[in-house]
C-alpha positions, -999 to 999 in steps of 0.1 A, spaced: 0 -1 0 9 36 -5 15 52 30 21 88 39 31 96 76 29 131 88 28 154 118 3 184 119 16 216 105 30 239 133 52 268 140 71 280 170 40 303 178 22 270 188 49 256 208 69 284 226 64 316 244 71 348 225 105 353 242 118 319 229 104 319 194 132 336 176 165 321 177 162 299 209 135 273 198 145 244 175 134 215 156 146 179 159 140 151 135 106 131 140 121 99 151 87 81 160 74 87 126 106 75 110 106 43 131 71 36 119 81 45 83 110 20 86 87 -9 97 62 -3 70 89 0 44 103 -34 56 70 -49 54 69 -40 16 49 -8 15 56 25 -2 63 50 24 69 88 26 69 114 54 60 150 58 72 170 89 48 196 99 75 217 111 82 226 75 47 226 60 16 248 61 -18 234 64 -25 244 27 8 229 15 3 196 34 -32 192 19 -18 198 -15 9 172 -9 -18 146 3 -39 153 -28 -9 149 -52 6 117 -35 -30 102 -31 -20 77 -4 -40 47 5 -32 51 42 -25 84 60 -9 82 95 -9 114 116 12 117 149 -2 141 174 7 156 207 -19 174 228 -8 209 220 -11 203 182 -45 184 185 -65 212 170 -42 212 140 -42 174 136 -79 174 139 -83 200 112 -59 181 89 -76 148 92 -110 162 85 -98 184 56 -79 154 42 -108 130 45 -131 154 26 -104 157 -1 -92 121 -5 -124 102 5 -112 67 -2 -81 70 20 -79 53 54 -67 79 83 -53 67 114 -41 89 142 -14 81 169 9 97 194 5 108 230 -28 126 226 -50 100 207 -34 73 230 -44 90 262 -79 102 250 -88 77 222 -127 79 225 -127 117 229 -104 119 198 -126 97 177 -157 118 187 -141 151 180 -124 141 147 -148 126 120 -119 123 96 -102 96 116 -109 60 110 -86 44 137 -66 53 167 -32 39 173 -28 32 211 8 32 225 38 22 207 28 23 169 54 4 149 39 -31 150 4 -18 154 4 2 122 23 -25 105 -6 -50 114 -32 -23 105 -19 -16 70 -14 -53 63 -52 -59 75 -63 -30 52 -44 -43 22 -56 -79 26 -91 -68 35 -91 -86 68 -111 -75 97 -96 -49 119 -106 -69 149 -74 -89 143 -52 -58 149 -42 -55 185 -39 -20 199 -65 1 181 -99 15 184 -118 22 152 -149 31 135 -172 1 128 -204 13 112 -219 38 137 -200 25 168 -165 26 180 -149 -6 188 -116 -14 207 -94 -45 200 -71 -62 224 -44 -42 239 -10 -46 224 18 -56 247 49 -35 247 77 -45 223 101 -65 244 132 -65 221 138 -31 206 168 -43 187 144 -61 163 132 -28 149 148 -14 118 167 18 121 144 50 117 142 60 80 162 92 82 167 90 44 130 101 41 137 136 54 166 162 49 185 157 82 204 190 75 172 211 79 171 204 117 186 224 145 177 217 182 170 244 207 198 267 216 222 252 241 212 216 234 238 209 208 274 217 198 277 202 163 255 197 132 241 176 116 225 160 148 203 130 152 182 114 179 189 77 191 171 55 215 190 35 241 159 22 260 121 28 264 102 30 295 107 44 331 96 28 364 92 61 384 59 75 393 60 113 389 27 132 392 31 150 360 45 124 336 27 102 311 46 71 303 36 63 267 64 36 266 55 19 299 68 15 333 94 -12 327 127 -1 311 136 -21 280 172 -17 272 188 -22 238 221 -41 233 248 -13 237 269 -28 208 239 -25 185 233 11 196 268 19 184 263 0 152 233 23 146 254 54 154 282 42 131 256 38 104 244 76 107 281 87 108 289 70 76 256 75 57 246 112 69 278 125 82 263 128 117 284 148 143 262 147 173 238 123 189 209 131 215 197 100 233 158 102 233 157 80 263 138 85 296 166 74 317 198 69 298 220 62 330 196 37 345 220 7 346 257 15 350 268 -18 333 249 -9 302 265 26 302 300 14 307 295 -12 279 282 14 254 311 39 262 338 12 257 323 2 224 320 38 212 357 47 223 369 14 206 354 26 172 367 61 173 336 76 156 344 111 166 312 122 177 298 141 207 265 132 224 243 141 254 217 121 274 192 121 303 201 112 338 186 110 373 205 125 402 202 94 425 223 68 406 254 85 393 290 78 403 323 94 393 336 63 373 305 63 350 307 101 344 344 99 337 339 70 312 311 89 295 331 119 290 359 99 276 332 84 252 323 119 238 295 129 261 294 167 268 262 172 287 236 155 309 201 165 312 186 165 347 150 170 357 156 189 389 121 203 393 124 221 426 148 234 451 123 229 480 121 192 495 84 195 501 75 202 465 97 175 452 78 151 475 45 165 460 58 157 425 67 122 438 101 128 423 119 103 445 150 126 450 164 148 477 182 183 476 213 166 486 213 139 459 208 168 435 237 189 447 259 160 447 251 148 412 254 183 395 287 190 413 301 156 403 290 161 367 309 195 367 339 180 385 346 155 357 343 182 331 308 176 318 282 202 314 248 200 330 213 210 316 188 214 345 151 219 342 127 232 368 91 233 374 71 264 386 35 262 399 37 229 418 6 221 439 11 238 473 41 258 461 40 293 472 55 324 453 84 325 477 91 288 474 93 293 436 119 319 441 137 296 464 139 272 435 153 299 412 181 307 437 188 269 440 192 269 403 216 298 404 236 280 432 238 248 410 249 269 381 244 245 354 254 253 317 217 258 308 186 260 328 149 259 319 118 268 339 87 253 329 51 260 341 37 227 354 17 212 327 -11 187 332 -8 164 301 -37 139 294 -28 106 310 -10 118 339 -23 117 375 -22 155 376 -46 158 346 -68 131 361 -71 149 395 -64 184 382 -89 201 404 -76 186 434 -42 204 428 -54 238 412 -73 248 382 -70 247 343 -67 282 328 -56 273 294 -69 252 264 -54 219 251 -31 240 226 -15 256 256 -1 223 269 34 233 255 55 236 287 60 271 278 25 286 282 6 286 316 -24 262 313 -25 253 350 -24 274 383 -21 258 417 -44 268 445 -15 283 462 -7 309 435 -22 331 408 -16 331 370 0 366 373 25 354 398 34 324 375 38 347 346 60 370 365 81 339 378 87 328 342 104 359 331 120 366 365 137 331 364 150 335 330 163 370 338 177 361 372 195 331 360 211 344 327 220 378 336 243 367 363 279 381 356 296 348 367 273 329 344 280 351 315 317 348 320 315 310 323 295 307 289 322 330 272 350 308 285 332 278 271 333 291 234 353 267 212 337 270 177 318 294 154 287 272 164 293 281 201 294 318 190 260 315 170 245 297 200 257 325 226 243 351 202 209 335 201 208 332 238 217 368 242 190 380 219 165 360 239 177 376 272 174 410 259 138 402 247 130 392 283 147 422 298 127 445 275 95 426 285 
């Protein structure tokens, strides 16, 4: 079958606050769509991909009409649900014989609501999409009943029917490499501060997370499924030789979960001398100096920590499972071995006061990471926060404002005006410190570093004027 996979058209106005839209915001390759594309292609189907980051609504409709696929798959996050719904409905009116399926975080968490709201969608893909879409397209091609396809809900006559749930994929190494050849990798640049070299690509080391944070929806499950570290390096080597990749970001919830796996990966990467740099996610409660030094030797340059708060009471509310002492130790150790840290924080935690939020900002300044970001708490569908939102505060924004940059939620302990002030104050307070500016200037090693610093400076000026 002829298959087209897309993400809805969007711009930085949809995803970022005004102060971050110019220069700071970036675009990364749609790895999820490309995994699905690779699986469909491996099954013998004709596949193409359109990334909505580079297409308007009109342009995408024109492409759909021109390509006239048998199957259209749309991957949708909550903040882009309105765009995805509009695209599906318009595409169905335009290409009436085409089967349309929607997947991704939003349809997965609210499948019946999505089917009810969007008449253009014929089926919802729930959870991990690779094998489900493969089976769905196979059933459509052979004209088999969709009841045989696990992991979907679909329109059957005038009713909506759910099939049996699909178990999570146990062996991630059975998946083909994402089909990066279907996009132009050189069009992508991540957000400022999140990369050193281009071209840049995302790689998966594992899927899943066993933690139970209040604000997190685990699309990939609660059990960590690790890949063979040697096969991960095989994949990276393929990208280096095929696309000239110079940097890798690990799109993995908890890269440092198992020390043995990390050490084996680093040893293999060092042995092959691929000359790349990379970054990853980490938790503060399972790091040691030996692992960090090995990561640095293997080319790692920064670790991304979800710090969230500088007040223990608020960490406990978020069910983060970490302590301030662990945070300080992990970040200090990261800096000691010569790695940089990117720390993210949450403002507007249930029960958090205005003064406690300012304590978090001061705690961030004390940690002095290479990059820091301050996000308003966002109740994503599927999270415990979303389910019991009125217990914790009130929704003040629409689905399109679930961006982690806009303010869709206010706890009972604060006002929206206070949160809006704190957003700008945090950015201004953190990035205007003379010591921080000197640290960033001293870190410049390339023209790319100069460009990144200039974009960041323009963003700071924008905030200062605001």
